PQR file with spaces between the fields and no chain letter, atoms N, CA, C, O and H, PARSE charges and radii, in Angstrom:
ATOM       1  N    MET     1       0.844   -1.173    0.000 -0.4000 1.5000
ATOM       2  CA   MET     1       0.000    0.000    0.000 -0.0000 2.0000
ATOM       3  C    MET     1       0.888    1.235    0.000  0.5500 1.7000
ATOM       4  O    MET     1       1.931    1.263    0.655 -0.5500 1.4000
ATOM       5  N    SER     2       0.472    2.240   -0.730 -0.4000 1.5000
ATOM       6  CA   SER     2       1.248    3.470   -0.816 -0.0000 2.0000
ATOM       7  C    SER     2       1.121    4.272    0.473  0.5500 1.7000
ATOM       8  O    SER     2       0.229    4.050    1.292 -0.5500 1.4000
ATOM       9  H    SER     2      -0.374    2.217   -1.262  0.4000 1.0000
ATOM      10  N    CYS     3       2.040    5.200    0.617 -0.4000 1.5000
ATOM      11  CA   CYS     3       1.990    6.118    1.762 -0.0000 2.0000
ATOM      12  C    CYS     3       0.679    6.891    1.766  0.5500 1.7000
ATOM      13  O    CYS     3       0.097    7.143    2.821 -0.5500 1.4000
ATOM      14  H    CYS     3       2.765    5.380   -0.049  0.4000 1.0000
ATOM      15  N    HIS     4       0.216    7.267    0.561 -0.4000 1.5000
ATOM      16  CA   HIS     4      -1.031    8.021    0.483 -0.0000 2.0000
ATOM      17  C    HIS     4      -2.221    7.184    0.940  0.5500 1.7000
ATOM      18  O    HIS     4      -3.129    7.693    1.597 -0.5500 1.4000
ATOM      19  H    HIS     4       0.689    7.062   -0.296  0.4000 1.0000
ATOM      20  N    GLY     5      -2.213    5.901    0.593 -0.4000 1.5000
ATOM      21  CA   GLY     5      -3.289    5.024    1.051 -0.0000 2.0000
ATOM      22  C    GLY     5      -3.317    4.922    2.559  0.5500 1.7000
ATOM      23  O    GLY     5      -4.384    4.978    3.171 -0.5500 1.4000
ATOM      24  H    GLY     5      -1.475    5.487    0.059  0.4000 1.0000
ATOM      25  N    THR     6      -2.159    4.772    3.158 -0.4000 1.5000
ATOM      26  CA   THR     6      -2.062    4.703    4.616 -0.0000 2.0000
ATOM      27  C    THR     6      -2.481    6.027    5.241  0.5500 1.7000
ATOM      28  O    THR     6      -3.169    6.052    6.261 -0.5500 1.4000
ATOM      29  H    THR     6      -1.292    4.726    2.661  0.4000 1.0000
ATOM      30  N    SER     7      -2.061    7.127    4.622 -0.4000 1.5000
ATOM      31  CA   SER     7      -2.423    8.448    5.141 -0.0000 2.0000
ATOM      32  C    SER     7      -3.922    8.676    5.071  0.5500 1.7000
ATOM      33  O    SER     7      -4.524    9.186    6.016 -0.5500 1.4000
ATOM      34  H    SER     7      -1.502    7.107    3.793  0.4000 1.0000
ATOM      35  N    SER     8      -4.526    8.296    3.948 -0.4000 1.5000
ATOM      36  CA   SER     8      -5.973    8.500    3.840 -0.0000 2.0000
ATOM      37  C    SER     8      -6.712    7.609    4.835  0.5500 1.7000
ATOM      38  O    SER     8      -7.737    8.016    5.381 -0.5500 1.4000
ATOM      39  H    SER     8      -4.037    7.881    3.181  0.4000 1.0000
ATOM      40  N    ASP     9      -6.213    6.417    5.077 -0.4000 1.5000
ATOM      41  CA   ASP     9      -6.820    5.543    6.083 -0.0000 2.0000
ATOM      42  C    ASP     9      -6.764    6.195    7.466  0.5500 1.7000
ATOM      43  O    ASP     9      -7.725    6.136    8.234 -0.5500 1.4000
ATOM      44  H    ASP     9      -5.380    6.086    4.634  0.4000 1.0000
ATOM      45  N    ALA    10      -5.630    6.814    7.765 -0.4000 1.5000
ATOM      46  CA   ALA    10      -5.488    7.500    9.054 -0.0000 2.0000
ATOM      47  C    ALA    10      -6.482    8.655    9.145  0.5500 1.7000
ATOM      48  O    ALA    10      -7.093    8.875   10.191 -0.5500 1.4000
ATOM      49  H    ALA    10      -4.850    6.862    7.141  0.4000 1.0000
ATOM      50  N    GLY    11      -6.639    9.383    8.055 -0.4000 1.5000
ATOM      51  CA   GLY    11      -7.589   10.491    8.045 -0.0000 2.0000
ATOM      52  C    GLY    11      -9.016   10.027    8.223  0.5500 1.7000
ATOM      53  O    GLY    11      -9.771   10.614    8.997 -0.5500 1.4000
ATOM      54  H    GLY    11      -6.142    9.204    7.206  0.4000 1.0000
ATOM      55  N    VAL    12      -9.390    8.983    7.516 -0.4000 1.5000
ATOM      56  CA   VAL    12     -10.755    8.455    7.626 -0.0000 2.0000
ATOM      57  C    VAL    12     -10.992    7.909    9.043  0.5500 1.7000
ATOM      58  O    VAL    12     -12.055    8.124    9.624 -0.5500 1.4000
ATOM      59  H    VAL    12      -8.777    8.506    6.886  0.4000 1.0000
ATOM      60  N    GLY    13     -10.014    7.217    9.582 -0.4000 1.5000
ATOM      61  CA   GLY    13     -10.138    6.710   10.951 -0.0000 2.0000
ATOM      62  C    GLY    13     -10.322    7.834   11.954  0.5500 1.7000
ATOM      63  O    GLY    13     -11.109    7.722   12.895 -0.5500 1.4000
ATOM      64  H    GLY    13      -9.150    7.042    9.110  0.4000 1.0000
ATOM      65  N    THR    14      -9.593    8.914   11.745 -0.4000 1.5000
ATOM      66  CA   THR    14      -9.714   10.081   12.619 -0.0000 2.0000
ATOM      67  C    THR    14     -11.118   10.667   12.544  0.5500 1.7000
ATOM      68  O    THR    14     -11.713   11.003   13.568 -0.5500 1.4000
ATOM      69  H    THR    14      -8.954    9.005   10.982  0.4000 1.0000
ATOM      70  N    LEU    15     -11.642   10.789   11.335 -0.4000 1.5000
ATOM      71  CA   LEU    15     -12.989   11.323   11.167 -0.0000 2.0000
ATOM      72  C    LEU    15     -14.040   10.421   11.813  0.5500 1.7000
ATOM      73  O    LEU    15     -15.000   10.908   12.410 -0.5500 1.4000
ATOM      74  H    LEU    15     -11.159   10.516   10.503  0.4000 1.0000
ATOM      75  N    CYS    16     -13.856    9.105   11.692 -0.4000 1.5000
ATOM      76  CA   CYS    16     -14.795    8.157   12.317 -0.0000 2.0000
ATOM      77  C    CYS    16     -14.757    8.273   13.839  0.5500 1.7000
ATOM      78  O    CYS    16     -15.796    8.301   14.499 -0.5500 1.4000
ATOM      79  H    CYS    16     -13.077    8.709   11.207  0.4000 1.0000
ATOM      80  N    ALA    17     -13.547    8.340   14.381 -0.4000 1.5000
ATOM      81  CA   ALA    17     -13.407    8.473   15.836 -0.0000 2.0000
ATOM      82  C    ALA    17     -14.030    9.779   16.316  0.5500 1.7000
ATOM      83  O    ALA    17     -14.705    9.811   17.345 -0.5500 1.4000
ATOM      84  H    ALA    17     -12.703    8.317   13.845  0.4000 1.0000
ATOM      85  N    ARG    18     -13.805   10.837   15.580 -0.4000 1.5000
ATOM      86  CA   ARG    18     -14.356   12.143   15.945 -0.0000 2.0000
ATOM      87  C    ARG    18     -15.877   12.128   15.900  0.5500 1.7000
ATOM      88  O    ARG    18     -16.533   12.694   16.774 -0.5500 1.4000
ATOM      89  H    ARG    18     -13.256   10.812   14.744  0.4000 1.0000
ATOM      90  N    ALA    19     -16.436   11.482   14.883 -0.4000 1.5000
ATOM      91  CA   ALA    19     -17.900   11.386   14.795 -0.0000 2.0000
ATOM      92  C    ALA    19     -18.457   10.613   15.990  0.5500 1.7000
ATOM      93  O    ALA    19     -19.498   10.979   16.536 -0.5500 1.4000
ATOM      94  H    ALA    19     -15.903   11.022   14.173  0.4000 1.0000
ATOM      95  N    ALA    20     -17.775    9.558   16.392 -0.4000 1.5000
ATOM      96  CA   ALA    20     -18.231    8.765   17.543 -0.0000 2.0000
ATOM      97  C    ALA    20     -18.174    9.594   18.821  0.5500 1.7000
ATOM      98  O    ALA    20     -19.093    9.547   19.640 -0.5500 1.4000
ATOM      99  H    ALA    20     -16.930    9.260   15.948  0.4000 1.0000
ATOM     100  N    ILE    21     -17.102   10.346   18.988 -0.4000 1.5000
ATOM     101  CA   ILE    21     -16.955   11.176   20.189 -0.0000 2.0000
ATOM     102  C    ILE    21     -18.003   12.280   20.199  0.5500 1.7000
ATOM     103  O    ILE    21     -18.613   12.556   21.231 -0.5500 1.4000
ATOM     104  H    ILE    21     -16.356   10.384   18.323  0.4000 1.0000
ATOM     105  N    ARG    22     -18.207   12.907   19.054 -0.4000 1.5000
ATOM     106  CA   ARG    22     -19.205   13.977   18.957 -0.0000 2.0000
ATOM     107  C    ARG    22     -20.605   13.430   19.229  0.5500 1.7000
ATOM     108  O    ARG    22     -21.402   14.069   19.916 -0.5500 1.4000
ATOM     109  H    ARG    22     -17.711   12.683   18.215  0.4000 1.0000
ATOM     110  N    GLY    23     -20.901   12.253   18.693 -0.4000 1.5000
ATOM     111  CA   GLY    23     -22.189   11.624   18.946 -0.0000 2.0000
ATOM     112  C    GLY    23     -22.383   11.287   20.412  0.5500 1.7000
ATOM     113  O    GLY    23     -23.468   11.482   20.961 -0.5500 1.4000
ATOM     114  H    GLY    23     -20.254   11.734   18.135  0.4000 1.0000
ATOM     115  N    ALA    24     -21.338   10.785   21.046 -0.4000 1.5000
ATOM     116  CA   ALA    24     -21.414   10.475   22.474 -0.0000 2.0000
ATOM     117  C    ALA    24     -21.670   11.743   23.282  0.5500 1.7000
ATOM     118  O    ALA    24     -22.455   11.738   24.231 -0.5500 1.4000
ATOM     119  H    ALA    24     -20.457   10.627   20.600  0.4000 1.0000
ATOM     120  N    TRP    25     -20.998   12.832   22.899 -0.4000 1.5000
ATOM     121  CA   TRP    25     -21.195   14.104   23.595 -0.0000 2.0000
ATOM     122  C    TRP    25     -22.648   14.581   23.451  0.5500 1.7000
ATOM     123  O    TRP    25     -23.235   15.072   24.416 -0.5500 1.4000
ATOM     124  H    TRP    25     -20.361   12.837   22.129  0.4000 1.0000
ATOM     125  N    LEU    26     -23.218   14.441   22.275 -0.4000 1.5000
ATOM     126  CA   LEU    26     -24.617   14.829   22.094 -0.0000 2.0000
ATOM     127  C    LEU    26     -25.542   13.972   22.968  0.5500 1.7000
ATOM     128  O    LEU    26     -26.534   14.474   23.496 -0.5500 1.4000
ATOM     129  H    LEU    26     -22.741   14.042   21.492  0.4000 1.0000
ATOM     130  N    ASN    27     -25.223   12.694   23.119 -0.4000 1.5000
ATOM     131  CA   ASN    27     -26.011   11.828   24.003 -0.0000 2.0000
ATOM     132  C    ASN    27     -25.885   12.263   25.458  0.5500 1.7000
ATOM     133  O    ASN    27     -26.864   12.241   26.203 -0.5500 1.4000
ATOM     134  H    ASN    27     -24.417   12.286   22.690  0.4000 1.0000
ATOM     135  N    VAL    28     -24.684   12.658   25.858 -0.4000 1.5000
ATOM     136  CA   VAL    28     -24.489   13.154   27.229 -0.0000 2.0000
ATOM     137  C    VAL    28     -25.352   14.394   27.444  0.5500 1.7000
ATOM     138  O    VAL    28     -26.046   14.503   28.455 -0.5500 1.4000
ATOM     139  H    VAL    28     -23.888   12.676   25.252  0.4000 1.0000
ATOM     140  N    LEU    29     -25.308   15.322   26.499 -0.4000 1.5000
ATOM     141  CA   LEU    29     -26.114   16.541   26.628 -0.0000 2.0000
ATOM     142  C    LEU    29     -27.602   16.215   26.722  0.5500 1.7000
ATOM     143  O    LEU    29     -28.327   16.814   27.516 -0.5500 1.4000
ATOM     144  H    LEU    29     -24.745   15.234   25.678  0.4000 1.0000
ATOM     145  N    THR    30     -28.048   15.267   25.910 -0.4000 1.5000
ATOM     146  CA   THR    30     -29.452   14.866   25.919 -0.0000 2.0000
ATOM     147  C    THR    30     -29.846   14.269   27.267  0.5500 1.7000
ATOM     148  O    THR    30     -30.880   14.620   27.834 -0.5500 1.4000
ATOM     149  H    THR    30     -27.459   14.780   25.265  0.4000 1.0000
ATOM     150  N    ASN    31     -29.019   13.371   27.769 -0.4000 1.5000
ATOM     151  CA   ASN    31     -29.354   12.651   28.994 -0.0000 2.0000
ATOM     152  C    ASN    31     -29.121   13.455   30.261  0.5500 1.7000
ATOM     153  O    ASN    31     -29.711   13.154   31.298 -0.5500 1.4000
ATOM     154  H    ASN    31     -28.178   13.086   27.309  0.4000 1.0000
ATOM     155  N    ALA    32     -28.275   14.466   30.197 -0.4000 1.5000
ATOM     156  CA   ALA    32     -27.977   15.267   31.389 -0.0000 2.0000
ATOM     157  C    ALA    32     -29.230   15.972   31.912  0.5500 1.7000
ATOM     158  O    ALA    32     -29.358   16.212   33.112 -0.5500 1.4000
ATOM     159  H    ALA    32     -27.795   14.711   29.354  0.4000 1.0000
ATOM     160  N    GLY    33     -30.140   16.297   31.014 -0.4000 1.5000
ATOM     161  CA   GLY    33     -31.362   16.972   31.443 -0.0000 2.0000
ATOM     162  C    GLY    33     -32.228   16.145   32.369  0.5500 1.7000
ATOM     163  O    GLY    33     -33.047   16.695   33.104 -0.5500 1.4000
ATOM     164  H    GLY    33     -30.036   16.101   30.039  0.4000 1.0000
ATOM     165  N    GLY    34     -32.065   14.846   32.346 -0.4000 1.5000
ATOM     166  CA   GLY    34     -32.874   13.974   33.191 -0.0000 2.0000
ATOM     167  C    GLY    34     -32.272   13.692   34.560  0.5500 1.7000
ATOM     168  O    GLY    34     -32.867   12.973   35.363 -0.5500 1.4000
ATOM     169  H    GLY    34     -31.399   14.398   31.748  0.4000 1.0000
ATOM     170  N    ILE    35     -31.109   14.248   34.830 -0.4000 1.5000
ATOM     171  CA   ILE    35     -30.451   14.022   36.125 -0.0000 2.0000
ATOM     172  C    ILE    35     -30.804   15.177   37.055  0.5500 1.7000
ATOM     173  O    ILE    35     -30.606   16.344   36.718 -0.5500 1.4000
ATOM     174  H    ILE    35     -30.626   14.833   34.178  0.4000 1.0000
ATOM     175  N    LYS    36     -31.321   14.844   38.209 -0.4000 1.5000
ATOM     176  CA   LYS    36     -31.772   15.871   39.151 -0.0000 2.0000
ATOM     177  C    LYS    36     -30.626   16.489   39.953  0.5500 1.7000
ATOM     178  O    LYS    36     -30.719   17.647   40.360 -0.5500 1.4000
ATOM     179  H    LYS    36     -31.482   13.896   38.483  0.4000 1.0000
ATOM     180  N    ASP    37     -29.567   15.751   40.183 -0.4000 1.5000
ATOM     181  CA   ASP    37     -28.425   16.239   40.969 -0.0000 2.0000
ATOM     182  C    ASP    37     -27.599   17.188   40.093  0.5500 1.7000
ATOM     183  O    ASP    37     -26.741   16.753   39.324 -0.5500 1.4000
ATOM     184  H    ASP    37     -29.492   14.810   39.853  0.4000 1.0000
ATOM     185  N    ARG    38     -27.871   18.474   40.221 -0.4000 1.5000
ATOM     186  CA   ARG    38     -27.240   19.472   39.355 -0.0000 2.0000
ATOM     187  C    ARG    38     -25.722   19.523   39.542  0.5500 1.7000
ATOM     188  O    ARG    38     -24.995   19.781   38.582 -0.5500 1.4000
ATOM     189  H    ARG    38     -28.568   18.827   40.845  0.4000 1.0000
ATOM     190  N    GLU    39     -25.245   19.287   40.730 -0.4000 1.5000
ATOM     191  CA   GLU    39     -23.795   19.290   40.976 -0.0000 2.0000
ATOM     192  C    GLU    39     -23.123   18.187   40.159  0.5500 1.7000
ATOM     193  O    GLU    39     -22.072   18.401   39.555 -0.5500 1.4000
ATOM     194  H    GLU    39     -25.835   19.077   41.509  0.4000 1.0000
ATOM     195  N    THR    40     -23.732   17.023   40.150 -0.4000 1.5000
ATOM     196  CA   THR    40     -23.209   15.908   39.361 -0.0000 2.0000
ATOM     197  C    THR    40     -23.282   16.218   37.878  0.5500 1.7000
ATOM     198  O    THR    40     -22.339   15.944   37.135 -0.5500 1.4000
ATOM     199  H    THR    40     -24.585   16.848   40.641  0.4000 1.0000
ATOM     200  N    VAL    41     -24.400   16.792   37.441 -0.4000 1.5000
ATOM     201  CA   VAL    41     -24.560   17.152   36.034 -0.0000 2.0000
ATOM     202  C    VAL    41     -23.478   18.132   35.611  0.5500 1.7000
ATOM     203  O    VAL    41     -22.865   17.954   34.559 -0.5500 1.4000
ATOM     204  H    VAL    41     -25.166   17.015   38.045  0.4000 1.0000
ATOM     205  N    GLU    42     -23.235   19.150   36.400 -0.4000 1.5000
ATOM     206  CA   GLU    42     -22.224   20.149   36.044 -0.0000 2.0000
ATOM     207  C    GLU    42     -20.826   19.525   35.968  0.5500 1.7000
ATOM     208  O    GLU    42     -20.027   19.882   35.104 -0.5500 1.4000
ATOM     209  H    GLU    42     -23.733   19.294   37.255  0.4000 1.0000
ATOM     210  N    ARG    43     -20.544   18.599   36.872 -0.4000 1.5000
ATOM     211  CA   ARG    43     -19.248   17.906   36.840 -0.0000 2.0000
ATOM     212  C    ARG    43     -19.113   17.062   35.572  0.5500 1.7000
ATOM     213  O    ARG    43     -18.078   17.082   34.907 -0.5500 1.4000
ATOM     214  H    ARG    43     -21.193   18.309   37.574  0.4000 1.0000
ATOM     215  N    ILE    44     -20.160   16.332   35.255 -0.4000 1.5000
ATOM     216  CA   ILE    44     -20.161   15.487   34.054 -0.0000 2.0000
ATOM     217  C    ILE    44     -20.024   16.348   32.798  0.5500 1.7000
ATOM     218  O    ILE    44     -19.247   16.020   31.901 -0.5500 1.4000
ATOM     219  H    ILE    44     -21.001   16.316   35.796  0.4000 1.0000
ATOM     220  N    LEU    45     -20.773   17.442   32.735 -0.4000 1.5000
ATOM     221  CA   LEU    45     -20.715   18.309   31.562 -0.0000 2.0000
ATOM     222  C    LEU    45     -19.353   18.981   31.418  0.5500 1.7000
ATOM     223  O    LEU    45     -18.854   19.137   30.304 -0.5500 1.4000
ATOM     224  H    LEU    45     -21.404   17.708   33.464  0.4000 1.0000
ATOM     225  N    ALA    46     -18.760   19.372   32.517 -0.4000 1.5000
ATOM     226  CA   ALA    46     -17.432   19.989   32.455 -0.0000 2.0000
ATOM     227  C    ALA    46     -16.404   18.994   31.935  0.5500 1.7000
ATOM     228  O    ALA    46     -15.579   19.329   31.085 -0.5500 1.4000
ATOM     229  H    ALA    46     -19.166   19.245   33.422  0.4000 1.0000
ATOM     230  N    GLU    47     -16.460   17.786   32.443 -0.4000 1.5000
ATOM     231  CA   GLU    47     -15.529   16.752   31.982 -0.0000 2.0000
ATOM     232  C    GLU    47     -15.780   16.420   30.510  0.5500 1.7000
ATOM     233  O    GLU    47     -14.841   16.264   29.729 -0.5500 1.4000
ATOM     234  H    GLU    47     -17.130   17.515   33.133  0.4000 1.0000
ATOM     235  N    GLY    48     -17.040   16.315   30.151 -0.4000 1.5000
ATOM     236  CA   GLY    48     -17.394   16.014   28.764 -0.0000 2.0000
ATOM     237  C    GLY    48     -16.937   17.095   27.808  0.5500 1.7000
ATOM     238  O    GLY    48     -16.422   16.800   26.730 -0.5500 1.4000
ATOM     239  H    GLY    48     -17.802   16.441   30.785  0.4000 1.0000
ATOM     240  N    ARG    49     -17.124   18.361   28.202 -0.4000 1.5000
ATOM     241  CA   ARG    49     -16.664   19.485   27.368 -0.0000 2.0000
ATOM     242  C    ARG    49     -15.160   19.401   27.146  0.5500 1.7000
ATOM     243  O    ARG    49     -14.676   19.594   26.030 -0.5500 1.4000
ATOM     244  H    ARG    49     -17.543   18.601   29.078  0.4000 1.0000
ATOM     245  N    THR    50     -14.427   19.112   28.213 -0.4000 1.5000
ATOM     246  CA   THR    50     -12.974   18.997   28.121 -0.0000 2.0000
ATOM     247  C    THR    50     -12.572   17.891   27.153  0.5500 1.7000
ATOM     248  O    THR    50     -11.693   18.086   26.314 -0.5500 1.4000
ATOM     249  H    THR    50     -14.820   18.955   29.119  0.4000 1.0000
ATOM     250  N    LEU    51     -13.208   16.743   27.265 -0.4000 1.5000
ATOM     251  CA   LEU    51     -12.904   15.618   26.380 -0.0000 2.0000
ATOM     252  C    LEU    51     -13.279   15.934   24.931  0.5500 1.7000
ATOM     253  O    LEU    51     -12.527   15.615   24.011 -0.5500 1.4000
ATOM     254  H    LEU    51     -13.923   16.584   27.947  0.4000 1.0000
ATOM     255  N    GLU    52     -14.434   16.558   24.731 -0.4000 1.5000
ATOM     256  CA   GLU    52     -14.886   16.888   23.392 -0.0000 2.0000
ATOM     257  C    GLU    52     -13.954   17.906   22.731  0.5500 1.7000
ATOM     258  O    GLU    52     -13.635   17.786   21.548 -0.5500 1.4000
ATOM     259  H    GLU    52     -15.045   16.817   25.479  0.4000 1.0000
ATOM     260  N    GLN    53     -13.526   18.892   23.489 -0.4000 1.5000
ATOM     261  CA   GLN    53     -12.616   19.907   22.955 -0.0000 2.0000
ATOM     262  C    GLN    53     -11.239   19.303   22.653  0.5500 1.7000
ATOM     263  O    GLN    53     -10.614   19.658   21.654 -0.5500 1.4000
ATOM     264  H    GLN    53     -13.786   18.990   24.450  0.4000 1.0000
ATOM     265  N    ALA    54     -10.772   18.403   23.501 -0.4000 1.5000
ATOM     266  CA   ALA    54      -9.486   17.737   23.260 -0.0000 2.0000
ATOM     267  C    ALA    54      -9.568   16.887   21.989  0.5500 1.7000
ATOM     268  O    ALA    54      -8.616   16.836   21.210 -0.5500 1.4000
ATOM     269  H    ALA    54     -11.280   18.115   24.312  0.4000 1.0000
ATOM     270  N    ALA    55     -10.693   16.230   21.786 -0.4000 1.5000
ATOM     271  CA   ALA    55     -10.868   15.411   20.581 -0.0000 2.0000
ATOM     272  C    ALA    55     -10.875   16.287   19.335  0.5500 1.7000
ATOM     273  O    ALA    55     -10.294   15.916   18.315 -0.5500 1.4000
ATOM     274  H    ALA    55     -11.466   16.272   22.419  0.4000 1.0000
ATOM     275  N    ALA    56     -11.521   17.434   19.407 -0.4000 1.5000
ATOM     276  CA   ALA    56     -11.558   18.348   18.260 -0.0000 2.0000
ATOM     277  C    ALA    56     -10.150   18.845   17.921  0.5500 1.7000
ATOM     278  O    ALA    56      -9.778   18.925   16.751 -0.5500 1.4000
ATOM     279  H    ALA    56     -11.993   17.735   20.236  0.4000 1.0000
ATOM     280  N    ALA    57      -9.381   19.174   18.945 -0.4000 1.5000
ATOM     281  CA   ALA    57      -8.014   19.641   18.726 -0.0000 2.0000
ATOM     282  C    ALA    57      -7.141   18.539   18.140  0.5500 1.7000
ATOM     283  O    ALA    57      -6.346   18.784   17.232 -0.5500 1.4000
ATOM     284  H    ALA    57      -9.683   19.110   19.896  0.4000 1.0000
ATOM     285  N    ARG    58      -7.290   17.345   18.653 -0.4000 1.5000
ATOM     286  CA   ARG    58      -6.510   16.210   18.144 -0.0000 2.0000
ATOM     287  C    ARG    58      -6.895   15.893   16.705  0.5500 1.7000
ATOM     288  O    ARG    58      -6.028   15.584   15.886 -0.5500 1.4000
ATOM     289  H    ARG    58      -7.936   17.146   19.390  0.4000 1.0000
ATOM     290  N    GLU    59      -8.186   15.966   16.388 -0.4000 1.5000
ATOM     291  CA   GLU    59      -8.648   15.749   15.018 -0.0000 2.0000
ATOM     292  C    GLU    59      -7.961   16.739   14.081  0.5500 1.7000
ATOM     293  O    GLU    59      -7.424   16.348   13.045 -0.5500 1.4000
ATOM     294  H    GLU    59      -8.890   16.217   17.053  0.4000 1.0000
ATOM     295  N    ALA    60      -7.978   18.006   14.440 -0.4000 1.5000
ATOM     296  CA   ALA    60      -7.370   19.031   13.594 -0.0000 2.0000
ATOM     297  C    ALA    60      -5.880   18.770   13.404  0.5500 1.7000
ATOM     298  O    ALA    60      -5.347   18.933   12.307 -0.5500 1.4000
ATOM     299  H    ALA    60      -8.415   18.324   15.282  0.4000 1.0000
ATOM     300  N    GLU    61      -5.225   18.369   14.465 -0.4000 1.5000
ATOM     301  CA   GLU    61      -3.792   18.076   14.406 -0.0000 2.0000
ATOM     302  C    GLU    61      -3.507   16.906   13.457  0.5500 1.7000
ATOM     303  O    GLU    61      -2.624   16.991   12.604 -0.5500 1.4000
ATOM     304  H    GLU    61      -5.658   18.236   15.357  0.4000 1.0000
ATOM     305  N    ILE    62      -4.247   15.841   13.611 -0.4000 1.5000
ATOM     306  CA   ILE    62      -4.029   14.651   12.785 -0.0000 2.0000
ATOM     307  C    ILE    62      -4.364   14.933   11.319  0.5500 1.7000
ATOM     308  O    ILE    62      -3.614   14.546   10.422 -0.5500 1.4000
ATOM     309  H    ILE    62      -4.965   15.772   14.304  0.4000 1.0000
ATOM     310  N    LEU    63      -5.481   15.601   11.083 -0.4000 1.5000
ATOM     311  CA   LEU    63      -5.857   15.881    9.692 -0.0000 2.0000
ATOM     312  C    LEU    63      -4.855   16.813    9.023  0.5500 1.7000
ATOM     313  O    LEU    63      -4.618   16.707    7.820 -0.5500 1.4000
ATOM     314  H    LEU    63      -6.090   15.915   11.811  0.4000 1.0000
ATOM     315  N    SER    64      -4.274   17.714    9.783 -0.4000 1.5000
ATOM     316  CA   SER    64      -3.230   18.593    9.236 -0.0000 2.0000
ATOM     317  C    SER    64      -2.022   17.772    8.781  0.5500 1.7000
ATOM     318  O    SER    64      -1.458   18.014    7.714 -0.5500 1.4000
ATOM     319  H    SER    64      -4.466   17.800   10.760  0.4000 1.0000
ATOM     320  N    ILE    65      -1.639   16.805    9.604 -0.4000 1.5000
ATOM     321  CA   ILE    65      -0.511   15.928    9.245 -0.0000 2.0000
ATOM     322  C    ILE    65      -0.857   15.091    8.018  0.5500 1.7000
ATOM     323  O    ILE    65      -0.053   14.963    7.095 -0.5500 1.4000
ATOM     324  H    ILE    65      -2.098   16.608   10.471  0.4000 1.0000
ATOM     325  N    VAL    66      -2.060   14.524    8.018 -0.4000 1.5000
ATOM     326  CA   VAL    66      -2.502   13.693    6.901 -0.0000 2.0000
ATOM     327  C    VAL    66      -2.530   14.510    5.612  0.5500 1.7000
ATOM     328  O    VAL    66      -1.995   14.081    4.590 -0.5500 1.4000
ATOM     329  H    VAL    66      -2.713   14.628    8.767  0.4000 1.0000
ATOM     330  N    GLU    67      -3.140   15.662    5.659 -0.4000 1.5000
ATOM     331  CA   GLU    67      -3.252   16.487    4.460 -0.0000 2.0000
ATOM     332  C    GLU    67      -1.883   16.943    3.935  0.5500 1.7000
ATOM     333  O    GLU    67      -1.706   17.105    2.728 -0.5500 1.4000
ATOM     334  H    GLU    67      -3.575   16.011    6.489  0.4000 1.0000
ATOM     335  N    ALA    68      -0.933   17.146    4.824 -0.4000 1.5000
ATOM     336  CA   ALA    68       0.414   17.542    4.424 -0.0000 2.0000
ATOM     337  C    ALA    68       1.097   16.437    3.607  0.5500 1.7000
ATOM     338  O    ALA    68       1.968   16.713    2.783 -0.5500 1.4000
ATOM     339  H    ALA    68      -1.077   17.014    5.804  0.4000 1.0000
ATOM     340  N    LYS    69       0.695   15.202    3.842 -0.4000 1.5000
ATOM     341  CA   LYS    69       1.271   14.073    3.100 -0.0000 2.0000
ATOM     342  C    LYS    69       0.911   14.113    1.618  0.5500 1.7000
ATOM     343  O    LYS    69       1.607   13.529    0.787 -0.5500 1.4000
ATOM     344  H    LYS    69      -0.013   14.977    4.512  0.4000 1.0000
ATOM     345  N    PHE    70      -0.176   14.802    1.294 -0.4000 1.5000
ATOM     346  CA   PHE    70      -0.644   14.882   -0.083 -0.0000 2.0000
ATOM     347  C    PHE    70      -0.136   16.118   -0.826  0.5500 1.7000
ATOM     348  O    PHE    70      -0.311   16.247   -2.037 -0.5500 1.4000
ATOM     349  H    PHE    70      -0.741   15.276    1.970  0.4000 1.0000
ATOM     350  N    ALA    71       0.486   17.011   -0.086 -0.4000 1.5000
ATOM     351  CA   ALA    71       0.964   18.268   -0.696 -0.0000 2.0000
ATOM     352  C    ALA    71       2.202   18.054   -1.543  0.5500 1.7000
ATOM     353  O    ALA    71       2.727   19.006   -2.121 -0.5500 1.4000
ATOM     354  H    ALA    71       0.627   16.906    0.898  0.4000 1.0000
């Protein structure tokens, strides 16, 4: 397999992982409304936001590397 094939696989894998993380975050947001303990909800949402933002940053980093392989 060529370097480009491997690079595109890495890019597609990154996009799939990001979609899964984003979907999980949307589920957390949906389900958080049903939790009565607001302190727990705020803790969960803060942690989730941190994880979601880290995933977005990592996605951008990886896709930048992948796209550079095609330049």
